[in-house]
C-alpha positions in Angstrom: -5.4 -30.8 -24.6 -6.0 -27.7 -22.4 -2.6 -28.0 -20.9 -1.0 -28.1 -24.4 -3.0 -25.0 -25.4 -1.8 -23.1 -22.4 1.8 -24.1 -23.1 1.4 -23.0 -26.7 0.2 -19.6 -25.6 3.1 -19.2 -23.2 5.6 -19.9 -26.0 4.4 -17.1 -28.2 7.1 -14.4 -28.7 6.7 -11.4 -26.4 7.4 -9.0 -29.2 4.1 -9.9 -30.7 2.3 -8.3 -27.7 3.8 -4.8 -28.1 1.9 -1.6 -28.4 0.6 -0.4 -31.7 2.6 2.1 -33.7 2.4 5.6 -32.2 1.7 4.4 -28.7 4.1 4.5 -25.7 4.2 3.0 -22.3 4.9 5.6 -19.6 4.9 5.5 -15.8 2.5 8.1 -14.4 2.0 7.3 -10.7 2.1 4.4 -8.2 -1.3 5.3 -6.8 -3.7 2.3 -6.7 -6.3 2.6 -9.3 -8.7 0.5 -11.4 -9.7 3.4 -13.6 -9.0 7.0 -14.2 -9.8 10.1 -16.3 -8.2 13.3 -17.2 -9.9 16.6 -16.2 -9.0 20.3 -16.5 -7.2 21.4 -13.4 -8.8 24.6 -12.0 -5.7 25.3 -9.9 -3.3 25.0 -12.9 -4.9 27.2 -15.6 -7.0 24.3 -16.9 -4.0 22.0 -17.7 -4.9 18.3 -17.4 -4.9 16.5 -14.0 -5.5 12.8 -13.6 -8.3 11.6 -11.4 -7.9 7.9 -10.2 -10.4 5.6 -8.6 -9.5 2.3 -6.8 -11.9 -0.6 -6.4 -11.9 -0.2 -2.6 -13.2 3.4 -2.9 -10.2 5.7 -2.8 -10.3 8.6 -5.3 -6.9 10.3 -5.9 -5.7 13.2 -8.0 -2.3 13.6 -9.8 -2.3 17.4 -10.1 0.3 17.7 -12.8 1.0 14.2 -14.4 3.5 15.6 -16.9 5.7 16.9 -14.0 5.2 14.7 -10.9 3.9 11.3 -10.1 2.7 12.5 -6.7 -0.9 11.8 -5.9 -3.2 13.0 -3.2 -6.3 11.3 -1.8 -9.4 13.5 -2.3 -12.2 11.1 -1.3 -12.2 7.9 0.7 -15.2 5.6 0.5 -13.4 2.5 1.9 -15.8 0.5 4.1 -18.8 2.1 2.5 -18.7 -0.1 -0.6 -19.3 -3.7 -1.4 -16.0 -4.8 -3.1 -16.2 -8.5 -3.5 -16.2 -10.0 -7.0 -16.7 -7.3 -9.7 -18.2 -4.9 -7.2 -16.7 -1.7 -5.8 -15.8 1.7 -7.3 -15.9 1.0 -11.0 -15.5 4.3 -12.8 -15.1 8.0 -12.5 -16.2 10.8 -14.9 -16.2 14.6 -14.8 -19.1 16.9 -15.6 -18.8 18.7 -18.9 -18.7 22.0 -17.0 -16.2 20.7 -14.4 -14.2 23.9 -14.3 -17.3 25.8 -13.3 -19.0 23.3 -10.9 -16.3 20.8 -9.9 -18.7 17.9 -10.2 -17.3 14.3 -10.6 -19.4 11.2 -11.0 -18.6 7.8 -9.5 -20.1 4.5 -10.5 -20.0 2.1 -7.5 -21.7 -0.7 -5.6 -22.9 0.5 -2.1 -22.2 -1.5 1.0 -25.0 -3.9 2.0 -25.2 -6.1 5.1 -23.2 -9.4 4.7 -21.2 -8.0 1.9 -17.4 -8.4 2.4 
């Protein structure tokens, strides 16, 4: 019965899985990321930049996502995090006064002995 259910799901038309009206799919960058957030860019008159976080602990920035997909690593926590299962670097957020203080916040699982 389970096999039949899976086959039934696979036979659904792909068009039924499209984006809602008003949404578009757009390539931004090839940088590895599990999550990201937009923040005002202090080096570009406050225009949005994209901060990306990977599960392994790499934080990258796309300085001007409307113009270029180029990303630059700004923090590397690889090897300092426990990344098995659902662990690792999970989210990134910017302080409400980011333009003044430059603070970003990371939610992650720190490395512990015997953690892959």
